[in-house]
N, C-alpha and C positions, 0 to 999 in steps of 0.2 A: 809448741804444738806441732805434731807431725803433719806432713803434707797429705792431702787427700789422695787416695789410690786411684789410678786410672782404670777404665774398664778392662784393658788388656791385662793389667796386673791382677785384677780381681778374677778374671777368667782363668788365669794360670794357676790359681790357688786350689787347694783341696776344699771340699765343702766346710770342713772344720776350720780351716784357715780363713776361708771367706766369711764365716760367721763371726770369728774373732775380729776380723777386720771391720765388719759392719758394726759390731759392738763398740769397737774403738772409735769408729766414726760417730756413733750415736753419743758416746761420752763427750767427744769434742764438741758436738752440737749442743749438748746440754750445758757444757761450760760456757759456750758462746752465748746461749740464752741467758745465763746468769749475768754475764758481762753486759748484755743488752739491757737487762732490767736495772743493773747498777747504773749504767749510763743514763737510762730514762729517769731514774730517781734523781740523779745528780742534775740533769738538765731541767727538771721541774723546779727545784729551788733556785737554780742558776737563772732560769728564765724570769722568775718573779723578782729576783734580786737585781738583775740587769735592767729589766723594764722599770723597776722602781727607781733605781739610781738615775737612769737615763731620763725618765720623766721628771724627776725632781730637778735635775740640772737644767733641762731644756725649758720646762714650763715656768719655773720660777725665774730663771734668767730672762726669758722672754717677757714675763710680767714686769720685772724690775726695769728692764731696758725700755719697755713701753712707757712706764711712769716717768723714768728719768729723762726720756726724750722730751717730755713736756717742760720739766724744770729739774735739772740735775742737782740743784742746790737745796731742794725741798726734801731734806733728810727724813722728816717726820712722815710725809706721804709715802716715801719709798719704803720706810721701815714698816709702816702699817700695812701697806699692800703686800709686802713680803711675808709678814707673819700670818696675815689672813690667808694668803695663797698657800702657804706651807700647811697650815692646819686643815683647810678645806680639801686641798688636793691630795694630801697624804691619806686622809680618811677615805676619800673617794676611791683612791687607788687600792687601798687595802680591802675595802668593802667589795669593790669590783673583783679583785682576786679571789676573795672568799666565796662570792656567789658563783664565779666561773668554775673554781675547783670543786665546790660543793656539787655542782651539776655533774662533773666528771666522776666524783666519788659515788653519787647516786647510781650512775650507770654501772660502775664497777661492782657495787654492792648488789645490784640487780642481777648481774652476770653470775656472781658468786651464789646467790640464792637459787637461780635457775639451775645451776650446775649441781648444787646439792640435791635438788628435787629430782633431776634426771638420774643421778647416781643412786638415789634411794629407790627410784621406780624400777630401773633396769640396769644394774651395774655391768652385766655381761655385754649388753648392747653398747654401753658407753666405753667399755674397754676395747671392743671391736672397732668403734669409731676412732678411738685414740690410736690404735694400731694402724688404721688407714691413713691417719694424718702423718705418721712416721713413714709409711710407704710413699706417700706423696712427697715427702722430703728427701727420698732417695734410698731408704733402707729396703732390704729384701723383705718379703712378706714374713718369712720365718723369724728373722731378727726383729722386725717391727712388733710381731706378736709377743716375743720374749721381752722386749723393752717395755711395751704397754703393760704387760702382766706384772713386771717387776716394779715399775713406777706406780701402778695402781695399788699394789700391795703395800708399798711404802707410804704413799699419800696421794690418793686418787684425785681429790679436789685440786691439789696443787698441780698434779700432772696435767690435768685437763686445762686449767686456767692459764698456766704458763705456756703450754703448747698451742692452745687455740687463740688466746687473747693477749698473751704476753703480760699477764697480771699476776702479781705475787699476792695471794690472799692474806698473807701476814704483814704486808707492807703496802697497804692501799694509800692512795693520794691523800695528803692532809690539807684541808682548807685553811686551818689555823696556821700551819707552818708557812703556807704561801702568803696569807694575809699579813702575818707578822713580819716576815722577811721583806715583803714589798713595802710595808709601812716604814720600817727602819731604814731600808735602802733609799726610799724617797727622801726622808728627812736628812739623811747624811748627804745625799746628792744635792739637795736644795740649799744646804748651808754654805756651799762653796760660792755660788753667785751672790747669795744674800750677804755674807760677810765681806766678800770682795767689793761689792757695791758700797757698803757702808764705811769701810775703812779707807777706801781710795780717795785721793784728793778730788774735789768736785769736778775739776776740768778733765780728769782721767777716769771718772767712774764708768762710763759706758765702754770706753776702749779697754780698760783693765778687765772688765767683766767679760767682754768678747774673748780676750786672750785666755783668761782663766778657764772659761767654759770650753774653749777649743781644746786646751790641754787636757782638761778633765774628761771630755768625751773621747779624746784619742786614747787616754789611758784606760777608760772603761771599755772601749771597743777592743783594745789589745788584750786586756785581762779576760774578758768574756770569751774571746776567741781562743785564748790559751787554755782556759779551763775546759771549754767545750771541744778542744782539739779541732778547731775550724780555721780557715785561712784568716790570718791576722790583718792583712792589709785591707781586704774587702770589708771586714767588720768595722775597722777603724774609720775608713773612708765614709762608710754609710752613716755612722753616728756623727762624725764631724760635719759632713755636708748637711745632714738633716738639722742639726743644731744651729748651724750658721744661717740656714734659710729661715728657721723659726725666729731667731733673734733679729734678723734683717727685716722680716715682715712686721714684727711687733714694734720695732723702732720706727718704721715708716708710718705705721698706724698712729702711734703715740705722737710723733712729730707732726704729722699732717693734721689730725683732728684736734690734738691738744693745742697747737699754735692757733688754729682757726677759732677754737672756742675762746 
């Protein structure tokens, strides 16, 4: 992508050259908008997946550590608690994602509906408003009008929604995708502490689970940061510290109240 032209460079151009430069800039911004929508779409399922996996690892490991703190040799109690926790929490997580994303989808659909009505009522006024949005983004008035007219002729509803709200009307948020990815990620994440706790020797059950969960959270944090192109160390440290605190607290609760009972 070419570098943006400075005001002095634009001033030295002829009007025709300046308009071509503005059009080139608008094309770059449109491409940038497509990339932003692509990133937003990727981050949506990534968020659900990472939250599901992280919640599965932390919540089930905390539950199992709390039960094992009372009696690490009671495999039946640990297994029952783990299965019940995985079933209840995974469904709760997926339902929560579905409800949350459905609310977002309702908002997006309402914006689409209102934009359709506005275009049907006064398309000229909507095109003028679209041109003003491009002027506000840095284009000259002449070029902004040309861009708005061309985009409106091609797909007016898409031009308005992407420019005003960063919404792709053909790719709205999917509640089912978020719910299913969250459910699957939770179950996969929860299996690590569950299996580790059951297959480890009784004397090492809690310690082995701590180690396995710490490694899993570190990998989850690094992977999510890599996919989202975010700082890896910060994401990894955040998950590891949070998971460690959660397991420490549940171990203390299980040990204190379990032993006293």
